[in-house]
C-alpha positions in Angstrom: 1.7 -6.6 42.6 -0.4 -7.1 45.7 -3.2 -9.6 46.1 -6.5 -8.4 47.5 -10.1 -9.6 47.5 -12.2 -8.1 44.7 -14.9 -6.0 46.4 -15.7 -3.3 43.8 -12.2 -1.9 43.6 -9.3 -2.3 41.2 -7.1 -5.2 42.3 -4.0 -7.0 41.0 -5.4 -10.5 41.8 -8.4 -11.9 43.7 -10.1 -15.2 44.5 -13.8 -16.1 45.1 -15.2 -19.5 46.0 -17.8 -20.7 43.5 -18.5 -24.1 44.9 -16.8 -26.7 47.1 -13.2 -26.9 45.8 -13.9 -24.6 42.8 -12.5 -21.1 42.9 -12.7 -18.1 40.5 -9.2 -16.6 40.1 -9.2 -13.0 38.7 -6.3 -10.8 37.8 -6.0 -7.2 36.6 -4.6 -7.0 33.1 -4.4 -3.2 32.6 -6.6 -0.9 30.6 -7.9 -1.6 27.1 -5.7 0.7 24.9 -8.7 1.5 22.6 -11.6 1.9 25.0 -9.7 2.8 28.1 -11.7 0.3 30.2 -10.1 -1.9 32.8 -9.4 -5.5 31.7 -9.4 -8.6 33.8 -8.5 -12.2 33.1 -10.4 -14.9 34.9 -9.9 -18.6 35.5 -11.9 -21.3 37.3 -9.5 -23.5 39.2 -9.6 -26.4 41.7 -8.1 -25.6 45.1 -8.5 -27.2 48.5 -8.4 -24.0 50.4 -8.5 -20.2 50.0 -4.7 -20.1 50.6 -4.1 -22.5 47.7 -6.4 -20.5 45.5 -4.5 -17.3 46.3 -1.3 -19.0 45.3 -2.9 -19.8 41.9 -4.0 -16.1 41.6 -0.4 -15.1 42.3 0.7 -17.3 39.4 -1.8 -15.7 37.1 -0.6 -12.2 38.1 2.9 -13.4 37.3 1.9 -14.7 33.9 0.4 -11.4 33.0 3.5 -9.6 34.2 5.7 -11.7 32.0 3.5 -11.5 29.0 2.6 -15.2 28.9 -1.1 -14.5 29.0 -2.0 -11.0 28.0 -5.0 -11.5 25.7 -8.6 -11.0 26.7 -10.4 -14.3 27.1 -13.5 -13.4 25.2 -12.3 -11.1 22.3 -12.7 -12.6 18.9 -10.5 -12.0 15.9 -13.4 -10.2 14.2 -13.6 -7.7 17.1 -9.8 -7.2 16.9 -10.2 -6.5 13.1 -12.8 -3.8 13.8 -10.6 -2.0 16.3 -7.5 -2.4 14.1 -9.2 -1.2 11.0 -10.7 1.8 12.7 -7.1 2.8 13.6 -5.7 1.9 10.2 -8.2 3.6 7.9 -7.0 7.0 9.0 -3.8 6.5 7.0 -5.3 4.8 3.9 -6.6 6.2 0.7 -10.2 5.6 -0.2 -9.3 3.1 -2.8 -7.2 1.1 -0.4 -9.9 1.3 2.3 -12.5 -0.2 -0.2 -10.0 -3.0 -1.1 -9.4 -3.8 2.6 -13.2 -3.8 3.4 -13.8 -6.2 0.5 -11.0 -8.5 1.5 -12.1 -8.6 5.1 -15.8 -9.1 4.2 -15.2 -11.9 1.6 -12.2 -13.7 3.0 -10.9 -12.9 6.5 -14.1 -12.5 8.6 -16.0 -15.6 7.3 -13.0 -17.8 8.2 -11.5 -16.2 11.3 -14.0 -13.7 12.6 -15.6 -15.9 15.2 -12.3 -17.4 16.5 -11.3 -16.3 20.0 -8.2 -14.3 19.8 -6.5 -16.2 22.6 -7.2 -19.5 20.7 -6.1 -18.4 17.2 -3.3 -20.5 15.9 -1.0 -20.4 12.9 -2.6 -23.5 11.4 -6.0 -21.6 11.4 -4.4 -18.9 9.2 -2.7 -21.4 6.9 -6.0 -23.2 6.4 -7.6 -19.9 5.3 -4.8 -19.4 2.8 -5.2 -23.0 1.5 -8.9 -22.5 1.0 -8.4 -19.2 -0.8 -5.9 -20.8 -3.1 -8.8 -22.9 -4.6 -10.6 -19.7 -5.7 -8.2 -16.8 -6.0 -4.6 -16.0 -7.0 -1.5 -15.7 -4.8 -1.6 -11.9 -5.0 -5.0 -11.8 -3.2 -3.7 -14.3 -0.6 -0.7 -12.1 0.0 -2.9 -9.0 0.5 -5.0 -11.0 3.0 -1.8 -11.9 4.8 -1.0 -8.2 5.1 -4.3 -7.7 6.9 -4.2 -10.6 9.2 -0.5 -10.1 10.2 -1.1 -6.3 10.6 -4.1 -6.8 12.9 -2.3 -9.4 15.0 0.8 -7.3 15.3 -1.3 -4.4 16.5 -2.9 -6.8 19.1 0.6 -7.6 20.3 1.5 -3.9 20.7 -1.8 -3.3 22.5 -1.1 -6.2 24.9 -3.9 -8.4 23.7 -1.6 -11.3 22.7 1.9 -12.2 23.5 3.0 -13.2 20.0 1.8 -12.7 16.5 0.9 -16.2 15.2 0.6 -14.9 11.6 4.4 -14.3 11.6 4.8 -18.1 11.2 2.0 -18.5 8.6 2.9 -19.5 5.0 1.3 -17.4 2.3 2.3 -18.3 -1.2 5.2 -16.4 -2.7 4.2 -13.3 -4.8 4.7 -14.1 -8.5 7.2 -11.9 -10.3 5.7 -10.8 -13.5 8.3 -9.8 -16.0 7.7 -6.1 -16.9 7.6 -5.6 -20.7 7.0 -2.0 -21.5 6.2 -1.0 -25.1 9.0 -0.8 -27.6 10.1 2.6 -28.8 8.6 1.8 -32.2 5.2 1.0 -30.5 5.5 4.2 -28.4 6.0 6.2 -31.6 2.9 4.7 -33.1 0.9 5.5 -30.0 2.0 9.1 -29.9 1.4 9.7 -33.6 -2.1 8.1 -33.4 -3.2 10.0 -30.3 -5.3 13.2 -30.9 -3.9 16.7 -30.2 -5.6 16.8 -26.8 -4.4 13.3 -25.7 -0.9 13.3 -27.1 0.6 15.8 -24.6 -0.7 13.7 -21.7 0.9 10.6 -23.1 4.1 12.4 -24.0 4.4 13.7 -20.4 3.7 10.2 -19.0 6.4 8.7 -21.3 9.1 11.2 -20.3 8.4 11.7 -16.6 7.0 8.4 -15.4 4.3 10.2 -13.5 1.3 8.2 -12.4 -2.0 8.8 -14.2 -3.6 10.4 -11.1 -0.6 12.8 -10.7 -0.9 13.9 -14.4 -4.7 14.4 -14.0 -4.1 16.6 -10.9 -1.3 18.7 -12.6 -2.0 22.4 -12.8 -0.2 25.0 -14.9 1.1 26.6 -11.8 3.0 23.4 -11.2 5.0 23.9 -14.4 8.0 26.1 -14.7 8.6 25.7 -18.5 11.4 28.3 -18.6 13.2 26.4 -15.8 12.2 23.0 -17.3 10.7 21.8 -14.0 7.4 20.0 -13.1 6.2 20.0 -9.5 4.2 16.9 -8.6 2.1 17.9 -5.6 -1.2 16.1 -5.8 -3.0 13.1 -7.3 -6.6 12.7 -8.4 -8.4 9.6 -7.0 -12.0 8.3 -7.2 -14.0 7.8 -4.0 -17.5 6.5 -4.3 -18.1 8.2 -7.6 -16.5 11.5 -6.5 -13.2 12.8 -7.6 -10.8 13.8 -4.8 -7.5 15.5 -4.9 -5.0 14.2 -2.4 -1.2 14.1 -1.8 0.8 11.8 -4.1 1.2 8.2 -3.3 4.4 8.6 -1.3 2.9 11.7 0.5 5.9 13.6 -0.6 5.8 16.3 -3.4 8.7 16.0 -5.9 10.2 18.0 -8.7 10.8 16.4 -12.1 13.2 17.9 -14.6 11.7 18.1 -18.1 13.6 17.7 -21.4 13.5 20.4 -24.1 11.1 18.5 -26.4 8.6 17.9 -23.6 8.7 21.6 -22.8 7.9 22.4 -26.4 5.0 20.0 -26.4 3.6 21.6 -23.3 4.0 25.1 -24.7 2.0 24.1 -27.8 -0.6 22.4 -25.6 -1.0 25.6 -23.5 -1.6 27.7 -26.7 -4.2 25.2 -27.8 -6.2 25.1 -24.5 -5.9 28.9 -24.1 -7.4 29.4 -27.6 -10.0 26.8 -26.8 -11.1 28.6 -23.7 -11.2 32.0 -25.5 -13.4 30.5 -28.2 -15.9 29.7 -25.5 -15.7 33.2 -24.0 -13.6 32.1 -21.0 -10.0 32.8 -19.9 -7.6 30.2 -18.7 -7.4 30.5 -14.9 -4.0 30.6 -13.2 -4.9 27.4 -11.3 -6.3 25.6 -14.4 -5.6 22.0 -14.8 -3.1 21.1 -17.6 -5.4 18.4 -18.9 -9.1 18.8 -18.7 -12.2 17.6 -20.5 -13.8 21.1 -20.5 -12.8 24.4 -22.0 -11.2 26.6 -19.4 -9.6 23.5 -17.8 -11.4 24.0 -14.5 -12.0 20.3 -13.9 -9.6 17.4 -14.0 -9.9 14.2 -16.0 -11.1 11.1 -14.3 -8.0 8.8 -14.1 -10.1 5.8 -15.2 -11.3 7.7 -18.3 -7.6 8.2 -19.4 -6.9 4.5 -18.9 -9.9 3.5 -21.0 -9.0 6.0 -23.7 -5.5 4.6 -23.9 -6.8 1.0 -24.1 -9.1 2.0 -27.0 -6.2 3.6 -28.8 -4.0 0.6 -28.3 -6.8 -1.7 -29.5 -7.0 0.3 -32.7 -3.3 -0.1 -33.2 -3.3 -3.8 -32.5 -1.3 -3.4 -29.3 -3.5 -5.5 -27.1 -2.4 -5.8 -23.5 -0.4 -2.5 -23.5 -1.5 -0.5 -20.5 -1.2 3.2 -19.7 0.9 2.3 -16.6 3.4 0.6 -18.9 4.6 4.1 -20.0 5.8 4.4 -16.4 7.6 1.1 -16.7 9.2 2.3 -19.9 10.7 5.3 -18.2 12.2 3.2 -15.4 13.6 0.4 -17.6 15.1 2.8 -20.2 16.7 5.0 -17.6 18.2 2.1 -15.7 19.4 0.5 -19.0 21.0 3.9 -19.9 23.1 3.7 -16.7 21.2 6.3 -14.7 21.7 5.7 -11.0 18.7 4.0 -9.2 18.4 6.9 -6.7 17.7 9.3 -9.5 15.2 7.0 -11.2 13.5 6.4 -7.9 13.2 10.1 -7.3 11.8 10.7 -10.7 9.1 8.0 -10.3 8.2 9.1 -6.8 9.0 5.9 -5.0 9.4 6.2 -1.3 12.7 4.4 -1.3 15.3 3.4 -3.9 14.9 -0.3 -2.9 11.3 -0.2 -4.1 12.6 0.7 -7.5 15.1 -2.1 -7.4 12.5 -4.6 -6.2 10.3 -3.8 -9.2 12.9 -3.3 -11.9 15.7 -5.7 -10.8 15.3 -8.1 -13.7 18.1 -7.9 -16.3 17.6 -6.6 -19.8 19.4 -7.7 -22.9 21.1 -4.3 -23.2 22.4 -4.4 -19.7 23.6 -8.0 -20.2 25.7 -6.9 -23.2 27.0 -3.8 -21.4 27.9 -6.1 -18.4 29.7 -8.5 -20.7 31.7 -5.8 -22.4 32.6 -4.1 -19.1 33.9 -7.3 -17.4 35.7 -8.3 -20.6 37.5 -5.0 -20.7 38.6 -5.5 -17.1 40.0 -9.0 -17.7 41.6 -7.9 -21.0 43.4 -5.1 -19.2 44.6 -7.5 -16.6 46.0 -9.8 -19.3 47.7 -6.9 -21.0 49.4 -5.8 -17.8 50.7 -9.3 -17.1 
């Protein structure tokens, strides 16, 4: 990289005398990856001559080339957050966007927003987490860490900083809550107590493990009852009071095999909703939703309404604390306990990777413990017999 005087043209490095013995050293640091504008790093240094100042400019150019000083001198962490989030939001669901906005507004920006990016240290981030620990739980702090670390990692990729100081921060460990899905007895009570219009929804949730939004978005064209197949293609989400239909959480449609009893429940449900539509002078459209609050099934249920309805039902049965999402947990834990391979369980649940399933459902169950004891006992017993 050459060294020239800065006279209105792009340069690698330049010097300018500000006062006796004080020089402004300026070096070109490339273009801003977001705005496309040229970026420069400036320092005021002491030098006895222009020749000595040029040597210092050469050192600054070398620092930039080796990545020792690649951040902008004036950019704040808050400004980085804005740029990062503008890029990030394009790949986030509306629900996740609102959660990020709330976290940034309430936690990240008040503590770190005004800190110069070049001066941000790991201890600043750890202080934020320590202060948050006085008011919120570890899960919220972990979500904050995802934001801070993500923004700084993008800054490193953009060339704003040489290292990600959040990588060495110490957020609290995420608590592992033991998953306790409803017992089969409680599930039976729930299904028997549910009304004719709600029971098929819960039955399908308890046999497929589908998410509530996926079940709300399910249409009759997604079901091949003769072939015992259900195609999960979409999910219903809420965005500012509006219902939107988007791709499922993993962004990958999946096919779920149905058991014979579930097929029978869905056939009966179709007869019921068809008769309901005809009684109102309407036909059931080919693209009708499987579950709908209106005759003709042209509109989906709001996912939150199904959660509230399930909570009211469980309250009536004295099953406080049982959640609709626990039916999804029931599917996973029962299948794994039955010896179904984790890849098949992961595929049924719609997890992006099998290790996600393992990470959630890796705790042992009593049934697995007994099977493990019997299995290893048989192995050792066979070894003794062969001796």
